[in-house]
MMTF fields as JSON, N, C-alpha, C and O atoms, coordinates in Angstrom:
{
  "mmtfVersion": "1.0.0",
  "mmtfProducer": "UNKNOWN",
  "numBonds": 343,
  "numAtoms": 344,
  "numGroups": 86,
  "numChains": 1,
  "numModels": 1,
  "chainsPerModel": [1],
  "groupsPerChain": [86],
  "chainIdList": ["A"],
  "bondAtomList": [4, 2, 8, 6, 12, 10, 16, 14, 20, 18, 24, 22, 28, 26, 32, 30, 36, 34, 40, 38, 44, 42, 48, 46, 52, 50, 56, 54, 60, 58, 64, 62, 68, 66, 72, 70, 76, 74, 80, 78, 84, 82, 88, 86, 92, 90, 96, 94, 100, 98, 104, 102, 108, 106, 112, 110, 116, 114, 120, 118, 124, 122, 128, 126, 132, 130, 136, 134, 140, 138, 144, 142, 148, 146, 152, 150, 156, 154, 160, 158, 164, 162, 168, 166, 172, 170, 176, 174, 180, 178, 184, 182, 188, 186, 192, 190, 196, 194, 200, 198, 204, 202, 208, 206, 212, 210, 216, 214, 220, 218, 224, 222, 228, 226, 232, 230, 236, 234, 240, 238, 244, 242, 248, 246, 252, 250, 256, 254, 260, 258, 264, 262, 268, 266, 272, 270, 276, 274, 280, 278, 284, 282, 288, 286, 292, 290, 296, 294, 300, 298, 304, 302, 308, 306, 312, 310, 316, 314, 320, 318, 324, 322, 328, 326, 332, 330, 336, 334, 340, 338],
  "bondOrderList": [1, 1, 1, 1, 1, 1, 1, 1, 1, 1, 1, 1, 1, 1, 1, 1, 1, 1, 1, 1, 1, 1, 1, 1, 1, 1, 1, 1, 1, 1, 1, 1, 1, 1, 1, 1, 1, 1, 1, 1, 1, 1, 1, 1, 1, 1, 1, 1, 1, 1, 1, 1, 1, 1, 1, 1, 1, 1, 1, 1, 1, 1, 1, 1, 1, 1, 1, 1, 1, 1, 1, 1, 1, 1, 1, 1, 1, 1, 1, 1, 1, 1, 1, 1, 1],
  "groupList": [{"groupName": "MET", "atomNameList": ["N", "CA", "C", "O"], "elementList": ["N", "C", "C", "O"], "formalChargeList": [0, 0, 0, 0], "bondAtomList": [1, 0, 2, 1, 3, 2], "bondOrderList": [1, 1, 2], "singleLetterCode": "M", "chemCompType": "L-PEPTIDE LINKING"}, {"groupName": "PHE", "atomNameList": ["N", "CA", "C", "O"], "elementList": ["N", "C", "C", "O"], "formalChargeList": [0, 0, 0, 0], "bondAtomList": [1, 0, 2, 1, 3, 2], "bondOrderList": [1, 1, 2], "singleLetterCode": "F", "chemCompType": "L-PEPTIDE LINKING"}, {"groupName": "ASP", "atomNameList": ["N", "CA", "C", "O"], "elementList": ["N", "C", "C", "O"], "formalChargeList": [0, 0, 0, 0], "bondAtomList": [1, 0, 2, 1, 3, 2], "bondOrderList": [1, 1, 2], "singleLetterCode": "D", "chemCompType": "L-PEPTIDE LINKING"}, {"groupName": "LEU", "atomNameList": ["N", "CA", "C", "O"], "elementList": ["N", "C", "C", "O"], "formalChargeList": [0, 0, 0, 0], "bondAtomList": [1, 0, 2, 1, 3, 2], "bondOrderList": [1, 1, 2], "singleLetterCode": "L", "chemCompType": "L-PEPTIDE LINKING"}, {"groupName": "VAL", "atomNameList": ["N", "CA", "C", "O"], "elementList": ["N", "C", "C", "O"], "formalChargeList": [0, 0, 0, 0], "bondAtomList": [1, 0, 2, 1, 3, 2], "bondOrderList": [1, 1, 2], "singleLetterCode": "V", "chemCompType": "L-PEPTIDE LINKING"}, {"groupName": "ALA", "atomNameList": ["N", "CA", "C", "O"], "elementList": ["N", "C", "C", "O"], "formalChargeList": [0, 0, 0, 0], "bondAtomList": [1, 0, 2, 1, 3, 2], "bondOrderList": [1, 1, 2], "singleLetterCode": "A", "chemCompType": "L-PEPTIDE LINKING"}, {"groupName": "PRO", "atomNameList": ["N", "CA", "C", "O"], "elementList": ["N", "C", "C", "O"], "formalChargeList": [0, 0, 0, 0], "bondAtomList": [1, 0, 2, 1, 3, 2], "bondOrderList": [1, 1, 2], "singleLetterCode": "P", "chemCompType": "L-PEPTIDE LINKING"}, {"groupName": "ARG", "atomNameList": ["N", "CA", "C", "O"], "elementList": ["N", "C", "C", "O"], "formalChargeList": [0, 0, 0, 0], "bondAtomList": [1, 0, 2, 1, 3, 2], "bondOrderList": [1, 1, 2], "singleLetterCode": "R", "chemCompType": "L-PEPTIDE LINKING"}, {"groupName": "SER", "atomNameList": ["N", "CA", "C", "O"], "elementList": ["N", "C", "C", "O"], "formalChargeList": [0, 0, 0, 0], "bondAtomList": [1, 0, 2, 1, 3, 2], "bondOrderList": [1, 1, 2], "singleLetterCode": "S", "chemCompType": "L-PEPTIDE LINKING"}, {"groupName": "TRP", "atomNameList": ["N", "CA", "C", "O"], "elementList": ["N", "C", "C", "O"], "formalChargeList": [0, 0, 0, 0], "bondAtomList": [1, 0, 2, 1, 3, 2], "bondOrderList": [1, 1, 2], "singleLetterCode": "W", "chemCompType": "L-PEPTIDE LINKING"}, {"groupName": "GLN", "atomNameList": ["N", "CA", "C", "O"], "elementList": ["N", "C", "C", "O"], "formalChargeList": [0, 0, 0, 0], "bondAtomList": [1, 0, 2, 1, 3, 2], "bondOrderList": [1, 1, 2], "singleLetterCode": "Q", "chemCompType": "L-PEPTIDE LINKING"}, {"groupName": "THR", "atomNameList": ["N", "CA", "C", "O"], "elementList": ["N", "C", "C", "O"], "formalChargeList": [0, 0, 0, 0], "bondAtomList": [1, 0, 2, 1, 3, 2], "bondOrderList": [1, 1, 2], "singleLetterCode": "T", "chemCompType": "L-PEPTIDE LINKING"}, {"groupName": "GLY", "atomNameList": ["N", "CA", "C", "O"], "elementList": ["N", "C", "C", "O"], "formalChargeList": [0, 0, 0, 0], "bondAtomList": [1, 0, 2, 1, 3, 2], "bondOrderList": [1, 1, 2], "singleLetterCode": "G", "chemCompType": "PEPTIDE LINKING"}, {"groupName": "ILE", "atomNameList": ["N", "CA", "C", "O"], "elementList": ["N", "C", "C", "O"], "formalChargeList": [0, 0, 0, 0], "bondAtomList": [1, 0, 2, 1, 3, 2], "bondOrderList": [1, 1, 2], "singleLetterCode": "I", "chemCompType": "L-PEPTIDE LINKING"}, {"groupName": "TYR", "atomNameList": ["N", "CA", "C", "O"], "elementList": ["N", "C", "C", "O"], "formalChargeList": [0, 0, 0, 0], "bondAtomList": [1, 0, 2, 1, 3, 2], "bondOrderList": [1, 1, 2], "singleLetterCode": "Y", "chemCompType": "L-PEPTIDE LINKING"}, {"groupName": "LYS", "atomNameList": ["N", "CA", "C", "O"], "elementList": ["N", "C", "C", "O"], "formalChargeList": [0, 0, 0, 0], "bondAtomList": [1, 0, 2, 1, 3, 2], "bondOrderList": [1, 1, 2], "singleLetterCode": "K", "chemCompType": "L-PEPTIDE LINKING"}, {"groupName": "GLU", "atomNameList": ["N", "CA", "C", "O"], "elementList": ["N", "C", "C", "O"], "formalChargeList": [0, 0, 0, 0], "bondAtomList": [1, 0, 2, 1, 3, 2], "bondOrderList": [1, 1, 2], "singleLetterCode": "E", "chemCompType": "L-PEPTIDE LINKING"}, {"groupName": "ASN", "atomNameList": ["N", "CA", "C", "O"], "elementList": ["N", "C", "C", "O"], "formalChargeList": [0, 0, 0, 0], "bondAtomList": [1, 0, 2, 1, 3, 2], "bondOrderList": [1, 1, 2], "singleLetterCode": "N", "chemCompType": "L-PEPTIDE LINKING"}, {"groupName": "CYS", "atomNameList": ["N", "CA", "C", "O"], "elementList": ["N", "C", "C", "O"], "formalChargeList": [0, 0, 0, 0], "bondAtomList": [1, 0, 2, 1, 3, 2], "bondOrderList": [1, 1, 2], "singleLetterCode": "C", "chemCompType": "L-PEPTIDE LINKING"}],
  "groupTypeList": [0, 1, 2, 3, 4, 5, 2, 6, 5, 7, 8, 6, 2, 9, 10, 11, 3, 3, 4, 8, 0, 12, 2, 13, 5, 12, 7, 6, 12, 12, 13, 12, 8, 8, 1, 4, 12, 14, 14, 7, 4, 5, 12, 7, 15, 3, 5, 12, 7, 1, 4, 4, 11, 5, 5, 16, 7, 6, 12, 3, 1, 10, 4, 17, 12, 11, 11, 11, 12, 12, 9, 5, 7, 9, 11, 11, 0, 13, 16, 6, 5, 16, 5, 12, 18, 16],
  "groupIdList": [1, 2, 3, 4, 5, 6, 7, 8, 9, 10, 11, 12, 13, 14, 15, 16, 17, 18, 19, 20, 21, 22, 23, 24, 25, 26, 27, 28, 29, 30, 31, 32, 33, 34, 35, 36, 37, 38, 39, 40, 41, 42, 43, 44, 45, 46, 47, 48, 49, 50, 51, 52, 53, 54, 55, 56, 57, 58, 59, 60, 61, 62, 63, 64, 65, 66, 67, 68, 69, 70, 71, 72, 73, 74, 75, 76, 77, 78, 79, 80, 81, 82, 83, 84, 85, 86],
  "secStructList": [7, 2, 2, 2, 2, 2, 7, 4, 4, 4, 4, 4, 4, 6, 7, 6, 6, 3, 3, 3, 3, 3, 3, 3, 3, 1, 1, 6, 6, 7, 6, 6, 7, 3, 3, 3, 3, 3, 3, 3, 3, 6, 6, 3, 3, 3, 3, 3, 3, 3, 3, 3, 3, 3, 3, 3, 6, 6, 6, 3, 3, 3, 3, 3, 3, 3, 3, 6, 6, 3, 3, 3, 3, 3, 3, 3, 7, 7, 7, 3, 3, 6, 6, 3, 3, 7],
  "xCoordList": [0.706, -0.188, 0.838, 0.577, 1.913, 2.956, 3.308, 2.984, 4.05, 4.306, 3.21, 3.555, 2.18, 0.973, 0.647, 0.371, 0.744, 0.598, 1.742, 1.639, 2.931, 4.107, 4.567, 5.285, 4.08, 4.638, 3.34, 2.252, 3.867, 2.881, 2.534, 1.318, 3.307, 2.519, 1.398, 0.595, 1.308, 0.014, -0.951, -1.905, -0.781, -1.906, -3.18, -4.175, -3.278, -4.636, -5.464, -6.662, -4.614, -5.403, -6.309, -7.309, -5.971, -6.525, -7.181, -7.982, -6.679, -7.194, -8.306, -8.032, -9.604, -10.558, -10.791, -11.397, -10.071, -10.423, -9.088, -8.889, -8.379, -7.059, -7.259, -7.622, -7.058, -7.287, -6.224, -6.436, -4.911, -3.884, -2.359, -2.315, -1.513, 0.043, 0.949, 0.961, 1.673, 2.69, 3.94, 4.012, 5.027, 6.445, 6.482, 6.162, 6.917, 7.572, 9.159, 9.837, 9.706, 11.08, 11.445, 10.745, 12.612, 13.255, 12.568, 11.539, 13.027, 12.648, 11.333, 11.091, 10.355, 9.088, 9.224, 9.857, 8.42, 8.507, 9.574, 9.6, 10.371, 11.778, 11.695, 11.361, 12.043, 11.903, 12.41, 13.442, 12.078, 12.399, 12.03, 12.137, 11.394, 11.074, 9.644, 8.952, 9.535, 8.486, 7.264, 7.42, 6.369, 5.547, 4.439, 4.139, 3.815, 2.57, 1.387, 1.436, 0.381, -1.052, -1.972, -1.912, -2.97, -3.873, -5.265, -5.607, -5.834, -6.977, -8.231, -8.072, -9.553, -10.817, -11.599, -12.062, -11.561, -12.13, -13.214, -12.93, -14.56, -15.75, -15.695, -15.749, -15.55, -15.654, -14.488, -14.694, -13.429, -12.077, -11.061, -11.05, -9.938, -8.778, -7.856, -7.735, -7.272, -6.416, -4.994, -4.923, -4.131, -2.183, -1.809, -2.019, -1.261, -0.763, 0.623, 0.778, 1.737, 3.212, 3.336, 3.146, 3.632, 3.935, 5.42, 6.185, 5.744, 7.249, 6.908, 6.21, 7.504, 7.298, 8.036, 9.034, 7.733, 8.229, 8.327, 9.004, 7.721, 7.817, 7.721, 6.964, 8.281, 8.086, 8.711, 9.939, 7.724, 8.313, 7.557, 6.496, 8.115, 7.672, 7.425, 8.346, 6.174, 5.032, 3.999, 3.107, 3.917, 2.822, 2.794, 1.937, 3.759, 3.542, 3.901, 5.065, 3.15, 3.669, 3.013, 1.835, 3.731, 3.128, 4.068, 5.272, 2.989, 3.382, 2.96, 1.91, 3.808, 3.393, 3.392, 4.215, 2.237, 2.144, 1.715, 1.06, 1.941, 1.204, 0.247, 0.39, -0.619, -1.524, -1.734, -1.337, -2.37, -2.699, -3.604, -3.854, -4.192, -5.337, -4.838, -5.501, -3.616, -2.819, -2.104, -1.346, -2.181, -1.214, -2.126, -3.251, -1.523, -2.415, -1.147, -0.008, -1.404, -0.588, -1.611, -2.637, -1.198, -1.835, -0.965, 0.251, -1.462, -0.637, -1.629, -2.853, -0.958, -1.64, -1.006, 0.19, -1.685, -1.29, -1.928, -3.142, -1.04, -1.549, -1.486, -0.385, -2.585, -2.442, -2.994, -3.947, -2.426, -2.718, -4.36, -4.894, -5.017, -6.3, -6.39, -5.373, -7.505, -8.016, -7.836, -7.228, -8.393, -8.358, -7.461, -7.732, -6.188, -5.237, -4.709, -4.098, -4.974, -4.734, -5.841, -6.556, -5.968, -6.874, -6.077, -6.67],
  "yCoordList": [-1.196, -0.063, 1.263, 2.291, 1.186, 2.421, 2.813, 3.936, 1.896, 1.869, 2.646, 3.597, 2.35, 2.857, 4.527, 5.293, 4.799, 6.076, 6.8, 7.985, 6.236, 7.236, 7.554, 8.516, 6.632, 6.941, 7.814, 7.384, 8.953, 10.117, 9.348, 9.201, 8.772, 8.002, 7.243, 6.994, 6.836, 5.95, 6.675, 6.078, 8.042, 8.966, 8.754, 8.45, 8.876, 8.837, 7.606, 7.558, 6.431, 5.237, 5.406, 4.702, 6.336, 6.452, 7.542, 7.494, 8.841, 10.062, 10.726, 11.184, 10.584, 10.887, 12.04, 12.167, 13.116, 14.721, 14.717, 15.72, 14.025, 14.061, 13.759, 12.618, 14.724, 14.687, 14.233, 13.472, 14.623, 13.991, 14.982, 16.071, 14.237, 14.344, 15.294, 15.134, 16.285, 16.871, 16.457, 15.272, 17.202, 16.99, 16.211, 16.7, 14.891, 14.129, 14.117, 13.573, 14.526, 14.467, 13.744, 13.896, 12.938, 12.305, 11.044, 10.853, 9.972, 8.825, 8.856, 9.599, 7.894, 8.017, 7.482, 6.477, 8.421, 8.044, 8.808, 8.945, 9.252, 9.847, 11.367, 12.301, 11.527, 13.035, 13.972, 13.542, 15.181, 16.012, 16.12, 17.133, 14.567, 14.418, 15.347, 15.789, 15.429, 16.523, 16.226, 15.298, 16.773, 16.401, 17.39, 18.084, 17.411, 18.465, 17.486, 16.542, 18.048, 17.159, 18.338, 19.467, 17.859, 18.796, 18.184, 17.024, 18.842, 18.425, 19.218, 20.216, 18.504, 19.188, 19.643, 18.854, 20.728, 21.232, 22.062, 22.803, 22.115, 22.989, 23.443, 24.616, 22.114, 22.531, 23.32, 23.979, 23.456, 24.224, 23.367, 22.497, 23.646, 22.661, 23.477, 24.692, 22.867, 23.505, 22.781, 21.553, 23.4, 22.728, 22.834, 23.822, 21.763, 21.78, 21.34, 20.366, 22.005, 21.54, 20.921, 21.71, 19.593, 19.028, 18.458, 18.043, 18.461, 18.238, 17.223, 17.587, 15.937, 15.035, 15.659, 16.32, 15.56, 16.092, 15.19, 15.484, 13.951, 12.862, 11.37, 11.326, 10.457, 9.059, 8.233, 8.151, 7.288, 6.327, 4.937, 4.588, 4.271, 3.171, 2.199, 2.039, 1.445, 1.145, 2.084, 2.009, 2.982, 3.477, 5.225, 5.842, 5.766, 7.384, 8.11, 7.946, 8.955, 9.539, 10.976, 11.095, 11.962, 13.229, 14.259, 14.164, 15.327, 16.137, 17.43, 17.57, 18.398, 19.963, 20.389, 20.06, 21.222, 21.936, 23.145, 23.629, 23.725, 24.989, 25.138, 24.52, 25.967, 26.25, 27.85, 28.742, 27.88, 29.529, 29.993, 31.193, 28.988, 29.715, 29.462, 29.773, 28.871, 28.88, 27.638, 27.299, 26.905, 25.918, 24.587, 24.699, 23.595, 22.195, 21.525, 21.911, 20.545, 19.528, 18.335, 18.474, 17.16, 15.882, 15.003, 15.153, 14.046, 13.125, 11.872, 11.9, 10.931, 9.526, 8.54, 8.252, 8.241, 7.081, 5.726, 5.661, 4.603, 3.214, 2.373, 2.091, 1.868, 0.997, -0.561, -0.743, -1.4, -2.815, -3.068, -2.488, -3.836, -4.048, -5.639, -6.244, -6.29, -7.596, -8.117, -9.154, -7.354, -7.71, -6.902, -6.708, -6.253, -5.457, -4.51, -4.675, -3.082, -2.182, -0.928, -0.846, -0.179, 0.963, 2.304, 3.382],
  "zCoordList": [0.158, -0.088, 0.068, -0.557, 0.862, 0.815, -0.468, -0.854, -1.334, -2.715, -3.515, -4.215, -3.449, -4.088, -3.935, -4.858, -2.719, -2.248, -2.444, -2.761, -2.295, -2.624, -4.003, -4.277, -4.903, -6.034, -6.991, -7.374, -7.141, -7.866, -9.028, -9.159, -9.978, -11.177, -10.999, -11.898, -9.777, -9.477, -8.716, -8.217, -8.563, -7.761, -8.521, -7.864, -9.823, -10.438, -10.308, -10.585, -9.788, -9.242, -8.092, -7.959, -7.253, -6.068, -5.497, -4.564, -6.302, -5.849, -7.061, -8.17, -6.403, -7.326, -8.06, -9.124, -7.155, -8.085, -8.823, -9.509, -8.819, -9.885, -11.14, -11.429, -12.111, -13.605, -14.316, -15.259, -13.984, -14.56, -13.903, -13.331, -14.215, -13.445, -14.532, -15.753, -13.798, -14.757, -14.297, -13.972, -14.18, -13.747, -12.461, -11.378, -12.647, -11.485, -11.166, -12.038, -10.282, -10.069, -8.672, -7.67, -8.7, -7.8, -7.55, -8.199, -6.563, -6.348, -5.676, -4.725, -6.281, -5.589, -4.295, -3.974, -3.41, -1.894, -1.188, 0.035, -1.935, -1.379, -0.818, -1.547, 0.594, 0.936, 0.053, -0.461, -0.368, -1.303, -2.624, -3.315, -3.109, -4.526, -4.565, -3.647, -5.832, -6.204, -7.228, -8.022, -7.244, -8.423, -8.429, -7.457, -9.659, -9.957, -10.529, -11.318, -9.863, -9.989, -10.408, -9.922, -11.531, -11.964, -11.272, -11.498, -10.634, -9.726, -10.555, -11.259, -10.287, -10.996, -9.377, -8.553, -9.313, -7.894, -8.354, -9.295, -7.841, -8.223, -9.587, -9.955, -10.522, -12.038, -12.398, -13.418, -11.939, -12.257, -12.062, -11.191, -13.082, -13.181, -12.232, -12.386, -11.349, -10.315, -10.396, -10.33, -10.507, -10.461, -9.003, -8.299, -8.645, -7.146, -7.43, -8.167, -6.882, -6.921, -5.578, -4.652, -5.224, -4.24, -3.807, -4.678, -2.576, -2.355, -1.04, -0.093, -1.152, -0.133, 1.062, 0.776, 2.221, 3.661, 4.593, 5.578, 4.53, 5.497, 4.695, 3.725, 4.979, 4.474, 5.213, 5.195, 6.193, 7.016, 6.509, 7.025, 5.585, 5.52, 6.636, 7.437, 6.821, 5.959, 6.078, 5.233, 6.97, 7.304, 7.404, 8.035, 6.75, 6.803, 5.707, 5.343, 5.006, 3.846, 3.927, 4.262, 3.642, 3.807, 2.654, 2.417, 2.005, 1.032, 1.572, 2.2, 1.315, 1.235, -0.306, -1.161, -0.45, -1.879, -1.984, -1.061, -2.899, -3.271, -4.587, -5.642, -4.324, -5.899, -5.977, -5.227, -6.952, -7.39, -6.373, -6.265, -5.504, -4.483, -3.194, -2.205, -3.097, -1.522, -1.296, -2.205, -0.301, -0.015, 0.621, 1.11, 0.515, 1.007, 1.674, 1.409, 2.513, 3.116, 3.403, 4.069, 2.818, 3.073, 3.821, 3.701, 4.628, 5.357, 5.097, 5.227, 4.762, 4.531, 5.843, 5.908, 6.513, 7.65, 7.067, 6.877, 6.778, 6.581, 7.611, 8.083, 8.097, 9.257, 8.899, 8.142, 9.404, 9.196, 9.477, 10.422, 8.732, 8.993, 8.85, 8.511, 9.084, 8.775, 7.487, 7.223, 6.683, 5.174, 4.468, 3.282, 5.053, 4.282, 4.961, 6.017, 4.213, 4.987, 4.971, 3.972, 5.79, 5.829, 5.594, 5.592]
}
């Protein structure tokens, strides 16, 4: 599960608002790696540039980003569950 979340090229597989990916730089899941994602929000296409700020396999992945409208930070925490991961 960590590999799915940490690989920006696979982001469209699980992020429902993501329309497409732009520039991807660095090793997937590596701190300091970066990527551009294009999101559809309220009918508008919004670009965000993100940098990986924390990555601790197998359970933590965090990015900070900027957009034309502000900033974003998202943290994904992966925990074991009976049927796989949550």
